[in-house]
N, C-alpha and C positions, 0 to 999 in steps of 0.2 A: 676133843680129847685134851685133857690137861696133863700137866707134867707128872701129876700123881698116877696116871695110867701107864706110864712108861715101864717097859719091862725093866726088872731090877738090873742095873748095871749100864743100860743104854746111856742114860744121861751121865753117868760116872765115866764111861768110856770115852764119850765126847769131850768131857771135862779135862780128863787126863791127856788125850792126845792133842787137843787144840786149845784147852783153857776154858775156864768156866763162863767167860763173857763171849765165847764164840757163838756162832749160830750155825746150825747144820739142818739138812733135810735128809729124810729117808726116802728112797726110791722104790717105787712099786711098779715093775713092768706090766705091759699089756699082757693078758692071760696067754695069747698065742707066743709071746716071747719068754714066758716064765720058765725058769729051769730051777728045780729044787734038787740039787745034788749035793748040798752042803749046808750045814746049820750056820748061816751067816746072813747078814743084812748088808745093804748098799747105804752107806752114809757119806754125805758130802758136805763139806765145809763151805759156807757162804762167805764171800768177802764183804767187807764193810758197806759197799754200795750195790751189792747184788740184790736183785728184787726178791722179796719174800713177803707175803701178805702178813701184816701184823694183825692177828686175829683177836688177841686177847687185851690189847691196850691201844690207845691212840698214840702215835708218835709223829714227829715232825717228817714231813716227807723228805727223802734224800734228793740231792741234785745229781740224779742219774741222767744219762742219755734218754732213757725211756720216759722219765718224768718231764724233761724238757720238751721232748717230741709231743707229748700230750698236751703240754701247756700251749705250745705253738698252735696245734691243732684246734684246740678250744678257741683261740684268738681268731682264727680264720673262718669260723662258722658264724 
């Protein structure tokens, strides 16, 4: 899915609430937990070092606890 496929306004809402350079994810619950009683979506802002797969471009890996864990794990194998 590219940014061109977003519902009109989703990106604009994220930009207005948290800023154009913020990153956010939308949550889709398991079908058994799905409740459709209002026309809304669940959007979470990610922190600078929160994990999120960079699917569209290559970026430098962040020095997060998760990354450091996997670096050490590779060294022990």
